[in-house]
Backbone bond lengths (Angstrom), bond angles and torsions (degrees), N, CA, C in turn:
res aa  C-N    CA-C-N  psi(-1)  N-CA   C-N-CA  omega(-1)  CA-C   N-CA-C  phi
1 X - - - 1.427 - - 1.517 108.71 -
2 X 1.384 111.58 147.16 1.517 114.90 178.48 1.567 107.80 -136.26
3 X 1.307 110.38 157.36 1.518 116.04 170.00 1.512 106.49 -111.24
4 X 1.275 119.11 135.41 1.429 129.41 177.35 1.501 108.45 -116.79
5 X 1.308 115.83 123.88 1.524 122.01 173.20 1.504 110.29 -105.04
6 X 1.280 114.53 117.91 1.510 118.17 175.41 1.488 106.12 -111.67
7 X 1.366 115.61 111.05 1.473 120.94 -176.11 1.471 111.41 -115.80
8 X 1.392 112.89 155.92 1.492 118.35 -179.51 1.549 108.19 -165.31
9 X 1.298 113.42 161.19 1.442 120.97 177.02 1.468 110.08 -76.74
10 X 1.332 117.76 136.62 1.420 120.82 173.41 1.501 111.90 -60.73
11 X 1.351 117.75 132.08 1.487 119.52 177.64 1.555 111.88 -52.66
12 X 1.291 115.83 141.90 1.448 122.60 177.18 1.562 110.42 -51.09
13 X 1.317 118.75 130.01 1.416 126.26 173.63 1.514 113.59 78.18
14 X 1.319 116.54 8.79 1.508 120.37 176.38 1.527 112.19 -74.82
15 X 1.303 116.87 122.28 1.481 121.52 -179.43 1.535 109.05 -84.50
16 X 1.344 114.23 168.95 1.459 117.61 175.41 1.576 110.25 -59.31
17 X 1.276 117.69 -38.88 1.480 120.59 178.30 1.508 110.37 -64.73
18 X 1.370 119.49 -37.95 1.442 122.63 179.03 1.581 110.43 -65.57
19 X 1.398 112.55 -40.24 1.476 115.90 178.47 1.497 114.86 -62.21
20 X 1.310 115.83 -42.38 1.478 121.61 179.09 1.527 110.59 -69.60
21 X 1.378 118.66 -41.41 1.424 123.27 177.62 1.525 111.20 -60.76
22 X 1.380 117.31 -39.94 1.456 121.16 -179.24 1.577 107.11 -66.76
23 X 1.261 116.70 -41.73 1.460 120.73 -178.88 1.574 108.81 -62.80
24 X 1.333 115.09 -45.97 1.542 118.88 176.36 1.487 110.11 -57.74
25 X 1.302 118.70 -34.27 1.456 122.89 -179.21 1.486 116.22 -62.94
26 X 1.337 115.70 -21.42 1.565 118.75 -178.06 1.540 110.21 -111.03
27 X 1.270 119.42 1.39 1.475 120.67 178.62 1.541 111.70 -52.41
28 X 1.320 116.83 -54.81 1.508 121.05 -176.16 1.535 110.57 -57.68
29 X 1.299 115.80 -40.12 1.478 118.98 177.96 1.476 110.33 -59.69
30 X 1.295 123.86 -46.45 1.422 126.92 -177.54 1.475 110.87 -73.70
31 X 1.306 119.75 -37.72 1.469 122.58 178.49 1.565 108.57 -60.97
32 X 1.311 115.95 -30.41 1.489 120.85 -175.85 1.523 112.30 -80.30
33 X 1.320 117.87 -11.18 1.445 120.36 -176.71 1.566 108.40 -86.26
34 X 1.375 115.64 111.70 1.451 118.23 -174.47 1.509 114.63 -69.99
35 X 1.346 117.17 -14.84 1.479 118.90 179.45 1.528 113.25 -84.50
36 X 1.335 114.42 -25.11 1.479 115.66 -175.86 1.496 114.53 -71.48
37 X 1.321 115.41 125.29 1.448 121.70 -178.05 1.606 109.12 -86.46
38 X 1.330 114.02 -45.79 1.444 117.83 -178.39 1.539 108.15 -159.82
39 X 1.374 112.65 150.47 1.499 115.93 174.67 1.490 105.06 -138.78
40 X 1.351 115.54 138.29 1.456 125.67 173.80 1.491 109.66 -116.83
41 X 1.346 120.70 128.23 1.408 127.74 169.42 1.463 110.67 -91.25
42 X 1.389 119.95 118.67 1.442 120.03 -175.51 1.498 113.10 -133.66
43 X 1.351 118.76 159.56 1.422 122.83 177.65 1.507 105.93 -135.57
44 X 1.370 113.99 131.84 1.492 117.97 175.48 1.497 113.93 -82.24
45 X 1.265 116.22 166.11 1.538 121.68 179.09 1.510 111.76 -54.63
46 X 1.360 119.01 -32.28 1.432 120.44 178.03 1.464 116.74 -84.54
47 X 1.342 114.77 8.39 1.528 123.22 176.87 1.453 113.92 86.19
48 X 1.378 121.45 -4.38 1.478 120.89 172.52 1.453 111.50 -61.72
49 X 1.323 118.89 141.56 1.429 124.09 -178.31 1.569 108.77 -110.12
50 X 1.311 114.39 154.14 1.504 120.18 -179.35 1.488 111.14 -150.57
51 X 1.287 117.77 153.73 1.433 123.19 167.19 1.537 105.41 -113.51
52 X 1.266 118.34 129.20 1.444 123.72 -178.42 1.574 105.05 -111.09
53 X 1.304 115.70 114.45 1.562 119.99 -172.81 1.453 106.86 -113.45
54 X 1.345 117.27 148.31 1.445 124.17 168.96 1.501 106.34 -117.12
55 X 1.305 114.13 118.75 1.496 125.76 179.10 1.502 114.80 -118.36
56 X 1.318 119.69 156.11 1.456 118.91 175.14 1.461 115.78 -67.67
57 X 1.325 117.88 -23.82 1.446 122.52 179.20 1.585 109.99 -165.54
58 X 1.256 115.85 166.19 1.466 121.08 -178.30 1.525 112.15 -66.18
59 X 1.284 118.24 -30.77 1.477 121.71 176.79 1.520 110.94 -58.21
60 X 1.333 118.51 -41.12 1.446 121.33 179.85 1.559 111.48 -67.27
61 X 1.356 115.58 -35.08 1.448 119.55 178.45 1.559 109.80 -68.19
62 X 1.301 115.95 -44.40 1.463 120.34 -179.54 1.585 111.56 -66.92
63 X 1.292 115.15 -35.72 1.488 119.29 176.47 1.575 109.16 -63.25
64 X 1.352 113.53 -45.30 1.500 118.01 179.41 1.494 116.49 -66.56
65 X 1.383 113.63 -33.56 1.434 120.18 -175.99 1.514 110.74 -111.22
66 X 1.343 113.90 54.01 1.515 120.48 -176.37 1.527 107.61 -80.74
67 X 1.322 113.23 -175.89 1.501 121.05 -178.84 1.516 112.25 -58.19
68 X 1.319 116.89 -39.56 1.466 121.16 178.45 1.510 111.51 -61.46
69 X 1.314 114.46 -44.68 1.530 119.84 -179.70 1.501 109.86 -61.65
70 X 1.395 114.64 -47.79 1.506 121.46 179.11 1.540 108.75 -56.36
71 X 1.291 119.01 -43.35 1.468 122.83 -174.99 1.588 106.46 -67.15
72 X 1.333 119.25 -44.47 1.445 121.09 178.25 1.547 112.34 -64.50
73 X 1.370 113.37 -38.14 1.446 118.51 177.09 1.550 112.35 -60.19
74 X 1.336 113.34 -47.38 1.509 117.50 -179.15 1.519 107.49 -65.30
75 X 1.354 121.10 -38.10 1.467 119.47 -177.62 1.529 108.32 -67.71
76 X 1.344 118.22 -37.50 1.481 120.96 -178.92 1.494 114.81 -72.14
77 X 1.353 115.95 -37.61 1.494 117.83 -171.31 1.522 112.54 -111.87
78 X 1.330 119.52 -20.55 1.418 125.16 -174.06 1.537 113.09 70.15
79 X 1.281 115.88 19.23 1.476 120.49 178.28 1.509 110.66 -125.55
80 X 1.344 112.79 163.82 1.415 122.14 -179.77 1.605 109.76 -101.54
81 X 1.345 119.98 122.48 1.380 120.33 179.90 1.567 110.91 -80.53
82 X 1.321 117.52 151.58 1.428 123.66 171.86 1.526 109.31 -117.20
83 X 1.289 120.90 147.00 1.460 126.17 -172.65 1.511 111.68 -119.46
84 X 1.288 116.05 137.31 1.516 121.06 169.85 1.505 108.09 -136.40
85 X 1.314 113.68 147.15 1.475 118.94 -177.05 1.553 111.71 -126.45
86 X 1.259 116.49 142.99 1.442 124.19 -178.50 1.491 110.73 -135.61
87 X 1.345 118.80 142.07 1.418 120.06 173.49 1.505 107.34 -81.73
88 X 1.303 116.84 129.64 1.502 120.51 178.67 1.480 107.09 -98.68
89 X 1.405 117.56 115.44 1.398 123.09 -176.57 1.481 115.36 -113.92
90 X 1.396 116.11 -15.81 1.476 119.29 172.08 1.475 109.02 -150.68
91 X 1.341 117.54 142.55 1.380 124.09 -179.03 1.543 109.67 -132.93
92 X 1.301 118.48 116.10 1.459 120.26 172.95 1.515 108.51 -96.03
93 X 1.347 118.03 122.45 1.479 121.34 179.93 1.535 107.46 -118.73
94 X 1.319 114.99 90.98 1.468 119.92 -176.59 1.535 110.33 -61.97
95 X 1.351 118.79 -35.03 1.396 120.45 -179.40 1.542 113.40 -61.03
96 X 1.380 116.68 -42.63 1.412 123.82 178.80 1.593 109.67 -84.79
97 X 1.332 116.06 -16.15 1.456 117.50 -174.18 1.487 116.15 69.72
98 X 1.356 113.59 37.20 1.483 121.53 -176.33 1.508 111.40 -129.16
99 X 1.345 112.50 154.35 1.434 121.30 172.23 1.588 105.21 -128.11
100 X 1.316 117.95 120.06 1.427 118.41 -178.07 1.559 108.44 -116.24
101 X 1.327 115.77 139.77 1.416 122.13 178.88 1.543 109.76 -117.25
102 X 1.327 116.88 139.41 1.486 125.14 -178.49 1.451 108.13 -124.86
103 X 1.370 118.05 140.34 1.408 120.83 -179.17 1.553 113.27 -67.41
104 X 1.319 117.51 138.51 1.453 121.23 173.80 1.522 110.68 -76.48
105 X 1.280 121.26 138.78 1.473 119.47 177.13 1.527 113.31 -64.24
């Protein structure tokens, strides 16, 4: 399992309502992706936005965030995303009351 963080600057003049509306606009797209385990929409204190994705492997992340997706993202937001990848080896889910471990590559 991997975690992918896709971060970007909030477009100039984008309000909180605009940020949430934009996120709502991509929900169906991500729900339709059979490889996506989970996605978090987050905002840092400095206003930077990010999507934090959980994927079964990096190949699934790269397939989802291909050149066509990056072009659509730039058209929609006017910003350039940056990508970071992390191996997910343990997940504590207090809501479900579970701890899951995943093998490191």
